[in-house]
Structures are given as structure tokens and as C-alpha cells.
C-alpha positions as CSV (number, residue, x, y, z in Angstrom):
1,M,29.1,13.7,9.2
2,K,26.0,12.9,6.6
3,P,25.5,9.1,6.7
4,L,25.3,7.4,3.1
5,S,24.2,4.1,2.5
6,L,25.6,1.7,0.0
7,Y,24.7,-1.3,-1.6
8,I,26.2,-4.2,-3.3
9,H,25.5,-6.6,-6.0
10,I,26.8,-9.8,-5.9
11,P,24.9,-11.3,-9.3
12,F,25.4,-14.8,-9.4
13,C,22.6,-17.7,-8.5
14,A,22.3,-21.1,-8.9
15,R,19.7,-21.4,-10.3
16,K,17.3,-18.4,-12.1
17,C,13.6,-18.5,-10.2
18,A,10.6,-18.4,-12.5
19,Y,9.5,-15.1,-11.5
20,C,13.0,-13.4,-10.8
21,D,14.2,-10.7,-14.0
22,F,17.1,-9.0,-11.3
23,A,20.7,-9.2,-12.6
24,S,21.6,-12.2,-11.8
25,W,23.2,-15.6,-13.3
26,P,23.8,-19.3,-12.6
27,G,26.9,-21.3,-14.1
28,R,29.2,-17.9,-14.0
29,E,31.8,-19.6,-11.6
30,A,34.1,-18.7,-13.7
31,D,33.8,-15.1,-13.2
32,W,33.7,-14.8,-9.6
33,G,37.3,-14.0,-9.3
34,R,37.1,-11.5,-12.0
35,Y,34.0,-10.0,-10.4
36,F,35.2,-9.1,-7.3
37,D,38.9,-7.9,-8.2
38,E,36.3,-5.4,-10.5
39,I,34.0,-4.1,-7.4
40,E,37.3,-3.9,-5.3
41,A,38.3,-1.2,-8.3
42,E,35.2,0.3,-8.3
43,I,35.6,1.3,-4.4
44,R,39.1,2.4,-5.1
45,L,37.9,4.9,-7.6
46,W,35.1,5.5,-4.9
47,S,37.5,6.2,-2.4
48,E,39.2,8.9,-4.4
49,E,36.5,10.7,-6.1
50,T,36.8,14.1,-6.7
51,D,33.4,14.8,-8.4
52,F,31.6,14.6,-5.2
53,G,34.3,15.6,-3.2
54,L,36.2,13.2,-0.9
55,L,33.3,11.1,0.5
56,S,35.5,10.4,3.5
57,E,35.5,13.6,4.5
58,Q,32.0,14.3,4.5
59,Y,29.8,11.1,5.2
60,S,30.0,8.2,7.3
61,I,28.5,4.7,6.4
62,A,25.4,4.2,7.9
63,T,24.0,0.6,6.3
64,V,25.8,-1.7,3.7
65,F,23.4,-4.0,2.2
66,I,25.0,-6.9,0.1
67,G,22.3,-8.2,-2.6
68,G,21.8,-10.1,-5.5
69,G,21.7,-12.1,-6.6
70,T,22.8,-15.0,-3.8
71,P,25.6,-13.3,-2.0
72,T,26.1,-16.7,0.0
73,L,26.6,-18.9,-2.8
74,V,29.8,-17.4,-3.5
75,D,32.9,-17.8,-1.2
76,A,32.4,-15.6,2.6
77,A,35.7,-14.5,2.0
78,C,35.2,-12.5,-1.4
79,L,32.7,-10.9,1.1
80,E,34.8,-9.9,3.6
81,G,37.5,-8.2,0.8
82,V,34.6,-5.7,-0.3
83,L,33.1,-4.8,3.3
84,D,36.9,-4.3,3.8
85,A,37.7,-2.4,0.7
86,C,34.2,-0.4,1.3
87,R,36.2,1.2,4.3
88,G,38.1,3.2,2.0
89,I,35.3,5.0,0.6
90,A,34.2,7.0,4.3
91,P,34.4,5.6,8.0
92,F,31.8,3.2,9.2
93,E,29.9,4.4,11.7
94,P,30.3,2.2,14.6
95,D,26.6,0.9,15.1
96,A,26.6,0.5,11.3
97,E,23.8,-1.9,9.6
98,I,25.3,-4.4,7.5
99,T,23.0,-6.8,5.7
100,V,24.2,-9.5,3.5
101,E,21.1,-11.9,1.9
102,G,21.5,-15.4,1.8
103,N,19.3,-18.9,0.4
104,P,18.4,-21.2,3.0
105,G,20.3,-23.3,0.8
106,T,23.6,-22.1,0.5
107,L,23.9,-20.9,4.3
108,T,27.0,-23.1,6.1
109,P,28.4,-22.3,9.8
110,E,31.4,-21.4,7.9
111,K,30.3,-18.8,5.7
112,L,27.9,-17.4,8.6
113,A,31.5,-17.1,10.9
114,V,33.1,-15.3,8.1
115,C,30.3,-13.0,7.7
116,R,30.3,-12.1,11.2
117,R,33.8,-11.5,11.4
118,A,33.4,-9.2,8.6
119,G,30.9,-7.2,10.9
120,V,27.9,-8.2,9.0
121,N,25.4,-8.1,11.9
122,R,21.7,-8.4,9.7
123,L,21.1,-11.5,7.6
124,S,17.9,-11.3,4.8
125,L,16.7,-14.7,4.3
126,G,14.7,-15.3,0.6
127,A,12.5,-17.9,2.0
128,Q,9.2,-17.1,0.4
129,S,7.2,-19.9,1.1
130,F,6.7,-22.8,3.9
131,D,5.0,-25.2,1.1
132,D,7.2,-27.4,-0.9
133,G,5.3,-27.5,-3.7
134,L,5.2,-23.5,-4.0
135,L,8.8,-23.7,-3.3
136,K,9.4,-25.8,-6.2
137,A,7.1,-24.3,-8.9
138,L,8.3,-21.2,-7.9
139,G,12.4,-22.4,-8.7
140,R,13.8,-21.8,-5.3
141,I,16.6,-24.7,-4.9
142,H,15.6,-24.9,-0.8
143,T,13.0,-26.4,1.1
144,A,11.0,-25.5,4.4
145,A,13.2,-27.6,6.2
146,Q,16.5,-26.0,5.2
147,I,14.5,-22.7,6.1
148,K,14.2,-23.4,9.6
149,Q,17.6,-25.0,9.8
150,A,19.4,-21.2,7.8
151,V,17.7,-19.6,11.1
152,A,19.0,-21.8,13.6
153,M,22.4,-22.0,12.5
154,A,22.6,-18.3,12.3
155,R,21.2,-18.1,15.3
156,D,23.9,-19.8,16.4
157,A,26.4,-17.8,14.5
158,G,25.3,-14.5,17.0
159,F,23.1,-12.9,14.2
160,D,20.4,-11.2,16.3
161,N,19.1,-9.3,13.5
162,L,16.8,-11.8,11.0
163,N,14.8,-11.2,8.2
164,L,12.6,-13.4,6.1
165,D,11.1,-12.8,2.3
166,L,8.1,-14.0,1.8
167,M,6.4,-13.6,-1.5
168,Y,2.2,-14.1,-1.7
169,A,-0.4,-14.0,-4.3
170,L,1.2,-17.4,-6.3
171,P,-0.1,-19.1,-8.7
172,G,-2.1,-21.9,-7.2
173,Q,-1.6,-20.7,-4.0
174,E,-4.2,-20.7,-1.2
175,M,-5.2,-18.6,2.0
176,A,-4.3,-21.8,4.0
177,Q,-1.0,-22.2,2.9
178,W,-0.3,-18.2,2.9
179,R,-1.3,-18.4,6.4
180,D,0.8,-21.6,7.3
181,T,3.2,-20.1,5.9
182,L,3.1,-16.5,8.1
183,D,2.4,-18.7,11.1
184,A,5.7,-20.8,10.2
185,A,7.8,-17.4,9.5
186,V,6.2,-15.9,13.0
187,A,7.3,-19.5,15.4
188,L,10.8,-19.3,14.0
189,G,11.1,-15.5,16.3
190,V,13.2,-13.9,13.5
191,D,13.2,-9.7,13.9
192,H,11.8,-8.6,10.8
193,I,9.5,-9.7,7.7
194,S,8.8,-8.8,4.6
195,A,5.5,-9.9,2.7
196,Y,5.8,-9.2,-0.8
197,S,3.0,-10.0,-3.7
198,L,4.3,-11.6,-6.7
199,I,4.7,-9.3,-9.8
200,V,4.6,-11.7,-12.7
201,E,7.1,-9.8,-15.0
202,P,7.8,-10.1,-18.7
203,G,10.1,-12.4,-20.4
204,T,10.3,-14.8,-17.1
205,P,9.6,-18.2,-17.3
206,M,6.8,-17.3,-14.8
207,A,5.1,-14.9,-17.4
208,A,5.0,-17.4,-20.3
209,R,3.2,-20.1,-17.7
210,V,0.6,-17.6,-17.2
211,A,0.2,-16.3,-20.9
212,S,-0.1,-19.8,-21.6
213,G,-2.9,-20.6,-19.1
214,A,-0.2,-23.1,-17.5
215,A,-0.3,-20.9,-14.3
216,T,-3.2,-18.4,-12.5
217,V,-2.1,-15.6,-10.6
218,P,-4.9,-14.8,-8.4
219,D,-7.1,-12.0,-8.6
220,D,-7.2,-8.5,-7.0
221,D,-9.6,-9.3,-4.5
222,A,-7.8,-12.7,-3.1
223,V,-3.9,-10.5,-3.1
224,N,-6.1,-7.8,-1.2
225,A,-7.3,-10.4,1.1
226,M,-3.4,-12.1,1.5
227,Q,-2.1,-8.9,2.3
228,R,-4.8,-8.1,5.1
229,E,-4.2,-11.5,6.3
230,A,-0.5,-10.3,6.6
231,I,-1.4,-7.3,8.7
232,S,-3.7,-9.3,10.8
233,R,-1.2,-12.6,11.4
234,L,1.9,-10.1,12.1
235,S,0.5,-7.7,14.1
236,A,-1.0,-10.1,16.3
237,A,2.6,-11.5,17.1
238,G,4.2,-8.0,17.7
239,Y,5.4,-7.2,14.0
240,E,5.1,-3.4,13.2
241,R,4.0,-2.4,9.6
242,Y,6.3,0.3,9.0
243,E,6.1,0.2,5.3
244,I,3.7,-1.2,2.9
245,S,5.7,-4.7,2.2
246,N,7.6,-4.7,5.7
247,Y,7.1,-5.7,9.2
248,A,9.6,-5.4,12.5
249,K,9.2,-6.5,15.9
250,P,10.3,-3.0,17.9
251,G,14.0,-1.4,16.6
252,F,14.1,-4.0,14.0
253,E,13.3,-1.6,11.3
254,C,15.7,-2.3,8.4
255,R,17.6,1.3,8.4
256,H,19.0,0.5,5.0
257,N,15.7,0.5,3.3
258,L,14.7,3.1,5.1
259,T,17.3,5.4,3.5
260,Y,15.8,4.5,0.1
261,W,12.0,5.2,1.5
262,R,13.1,8.8,2.9
263,R,15.4,9.7,-0.7
264,G,19.0,9.7,1.5
265,D,22.4,9.1,0.0
266,Y,23.2,5.8,-1.4
267,L,26.1,4.5,-3.7
268,G,25.3,1.2,-5.7
269,L,28.5,-0.7,-6.5
270,G,28.7,-3.4,-9.1
271,C,26.4,-4.6,-11.9
272,A,23.4,-3.1,-12.1
273,A,23.5,-1.0,-9.0
274,H,21.8,2.2,-8.2
275,S,22.4,5.6,-7.1
276,L,21.6,8.6,-5.4
277,L,24.0,11.4,-4.4
278,R,23.6,14.9,-3.6
279,G,20.9,14.6,-6.1
280,R,22.0,13.0,-9.1
281,R,21.0,9.1,-9.7
282,F,23.0,7.4,-11.9
283,H,23.6,3.5,-12.0
284,N,26.0,0.6,-13.4
285,P,25.2,-1.7,-16.7
286,D,22.8,-4.4,-16.4
287,A,24.5,-7.0,-18.3
288,L,27.5,-8.9,-16.6
289,E,30.0,-8.0,-19.8
290,D,29.6,-4.2,-19.5
291,Y,30.7,-4.3,-16.1
292,L,33.3,-6.4,-16.3
293,S,34.4,-4.1,-19.4
294,G,35.0,-1.2,-16.9
295,M,31.5,0.7,-17.7
296,R,30.3,2.5,-14.9
297,R,28.0,5.4,-13.7
298,L,26.0,5.8,-16.6
299,D,22.7,8.2,-17.3
300,E,23.8,10.5,-14.3
301,V,21.3,13.4,-14.3
302,A,20.5,15.8,-11.8
303,L,16.6,15.8,-10.5
304,T,14.4,18.6,-11.1
305,R,12.2,19.6,-8.7
306,Q,9.3,18.0,-10.0
307,D,11.7,14.9,-10.0
308,A,12.3,15.0,-6.3
309,M,8.6,16.0,-5.3
310,E,7.2,13.0,-7.0
311,E,10.2,10.8,-5.2
312,T,9.0,12.0,-2.1
313,L,5.1,11.7,-2.6
314,M,5.6,7.9,-4.3
315,L,8.6,6.9,-1.3
316,S,7.3,8.5,1.6
317,T,3.3,7.2,1.2
318,R,4.4,4.1,1.1
319,T,5.7,4.0,5.0
320,A,4.0,4.0,8.2
321,R,5.0,7.5,8.9
322,G,4.1,9.6,6.0
323,L,4.5,12.0,4.2
324,D,6.3,14.9,6.7
325,L,4.4,18.2,6.3
326,A,7.1,20.3,7.6
327,A,9.9,19.0,5.5
328,W,7.8,19.4,2.3
329,A,6.8,22.8,3.0
330,R,10.8,23.6,3.6
331,D,11.9,21.4,1.1
332,F,9.9,23.1,-1.8
333,G,8.6,26.4,-0.7
334,A,4.9,25.7,-0.4
335,P,2.1,23.7,1.8
336,F,1.5,20.3,0.4
337,N,-2.0,21.0,0.3
338,Q,-1.4,24.0,-1.8
339,G,-3.0,23.6,-4.8
340,R,-4.7,19.9,-3.8
341,E,-7.3,21.0,-1.8
342,R,-9.8,19.1,-3.8
343,A,-7.9,15.6,-4.4
344,L,-6.9,15.5,-0.6
345,A,-10.9,16.1,0.4
346,R,-11.6,13.3,-1.6
347,L,-9.0,10.9,-0.7
348,E,-9.7,11.9,2.7
349,A,-13.5,11.5,2.3
350,G,-12.9,8.2,0.4
351,G,-11.0,6.3,3.5
352,L,-7.7,6.6,2.0
353,I,-5.5,9.2,3.3
354,E,-5.2,10.3,6.7
355,A,-3.3,13.4,8.7
356,G,-2.2,13.8,12.2
357,D,0.6,15.1,13.9
358,G,2.0,16.6,10.5
359,F,2.4,13.7,8.6
360,L,0.1,12.9,5.9
361,R,-0.1,9.1,5.5
362,L,-2.2,6.5,3.7
363,T,-4.8,4.0,5.7
364,T,-4.8,0.5,5.2
365,R,-7.4,0.8,2.1
366,G,-5.1,3.5,0.8
367,M,-1.6,1.3,0.7
368,E,-3.4,-1.1,-1.5
369,V,-4.0,1.5,-4.2
370,Q,-0.9,3.5,-3.8
371,D,0.1,3.7,-6.8
372,A,-3.5,5.7,-7.9
373,V,-3.5,7.5,-4.5
374,V,0.1,9.1,-5.6
375,L,-0.6,10.2,-9.3
376,E,-3.9,11.7,-8.0
377,L,-2.3,14.2,-5.8
378,M,0.6,15.2,-7.9
379,G,-1.8,15.9,-10.5
380,E,-3.8,18.3,-8.5
381,T,-1.3,20.9,-8.4
382,V,-1.1,24.6,-9.1
């Protein structure tokens, strides 16, 4: 049985954050019931899928990730119902990793108890910062105190695999504030920390503030300094950086995200969810109304060899493990260095890449300019 990962998108939130361009909507409580009915209908279709073969006969579900939006905003019984329905797609592996994203301001002991009963064994909390002023500027609905309360609540509910999402390079953020946030996260003893640089997305309130001069984001040097500070402080606290933005205590790497970075098969359910299944990509509509009207599986395309090569290089070099050179030669019929000799020499001389144990990986400096490294490696081929 091949491992399959499921992503389930819950597009509802209490309030839209200033930086968010995800498919999420506040104030749509009237649509919650219909939305979950549609997701369960979509799940039933996949339980009977014939185009890809009957999935239950060929796959076992290794990971599930329920993201958003804010999944913990809705009634936890809805999440339980969706997870129960998913068992009709394929059998769950005994140790399947089942993650739910949550906002610290929306958790209750009752919701957490239902999630545990449903089999959820990993919780990912969108903390972002432990500075109340920065949280307010981001439009978050929680406070630093509520992050600490949420972690304690989750531990009491039996969660022994907790992630905190943190953000740096925020408008007005000083290095001292970033250090305090890192130290506060470490002090809570969580098992995994994701540390992302803010990306100012077009069309968001944050983009309008930056364009008007009302907000100023740190320059590239400051961004890199904050990233290095995260690497240093988290490493000293026992967290291994296993991907550009992700750090884990031994054994707590996010298995679901590793599926993406290793180009494993995954199926997206719900509004705006994307899938990669047997070399074919497709997605559901971004607009909530389109999903509710029954639109599914848009822009389905079989990936070309070139597509697969580019994706493999881009995703694998995000990880500390790096690019598996033997797997590349097997999958694409040629050694990776063929046609890339000059580019590899330049990048190695510049301290951006290193090779060993059959893998090509980016150095810390290389990860800071990962996009440029990938472009150079893809550009010099025969």
C-alpha cells in the first residue's frame, strides 16, 4: 500500500489577518453546515473514484492535515465527522499523523477533547508572536497570554505533539522582540516550531500599509539576521532545522509537510485545496461560492519530465536532507551533475552548496538565496 496524505481546507475565520491572502472568510457562519456537507460529498466521490483506481485498494492514509482559515473556530464535531468520512477513502495507518491547525483564541477544553476522540494527535497553533503590540498590528485575535494558556490546555487534553507558528520580519519588529518570541516559544516546551518570514502579499491590508508608508518592513539584511537568530537559538534549545522554515525536536518532524517536500501523493479536499496524485496536479476552486456550487478538480494536468525535475530540485533543496542524487539518476535517467558541472563548481566555491552521503544540500547561506540557487542549477543543463 502506498502512503497517501490528505489536506482538508476549512476556509472560515473570526477575522481576516492583515497579511493573509489565503482562501478564508470571516462572518460566514451561515455557510458552515453546507460547507461540511459538500466536503463529505466530495469525500464520498473519492471513496468511489475510478479514474485513479479505487484508492482504498492501493493506498493507506499516512497523514491528515486540517488547515485554514481557522479549523478550531468551527464546532469540533464537524471536524470529527470529516475525519470519520475520510476513512472511506482508504484505511488509516495505525500511526497516522493527524494535525489540526488552531488559533489560540478559539480553543476550549471541550473542542480539544472532541479532536482527541476523533484521532487528532498533532496540534499546530498560529502563535506568530509573543508581543501583544505586534499581534494587534497583524490583526490576530489572540494575546500572548492566550498562547501560553492554549499550550497548557492542549497538554492537559493529551496532545504530546505541538507546533507553534512564528513570524519574523514584521513591520516595526526589532531583533529584541524576535528573540523574546523565540525564547517564549522554547520555554513552553513545544515539540516543533515553524518560523516564517513575513511575505507582503499584493491586495492585503498589509500591502496597502507598506505602499502608503504607514508600515515599513525590514530589509534583506535584517531578515537574514532574524533567520540566523532563529537557527542559533532554536538549535541551542534542541530543535533541529530540517527545512528552511521548520525546526523540530528529534522525532517530531511534520510528516505531512515532508510528503510535500518529497513529492509524495497527496489529495486536497475542500475549497482551494490542491492535489498531486500519480503525477497529475489539480485543484478545487478558490472561491467559496464555486466550491459550494459543486465545482471540483480544476486544471488537471499530467506533469512533464521537466516539471517533475524542477519540482524535485526546488522542494528537496528546502530540506536539510537535500537532493537524493541516486533517486534523481533513477527517476530522470541521468546523473544530476551532467550538464551542471560549471554551476555546481561556482555554487560550491561560493559556499552555497555542499555534497556528501549521496545528497546535494544547501548550506545556511545557500538557503538564504534558495530561489537563485535553484534557478542557476536548472538553467545550466544539456
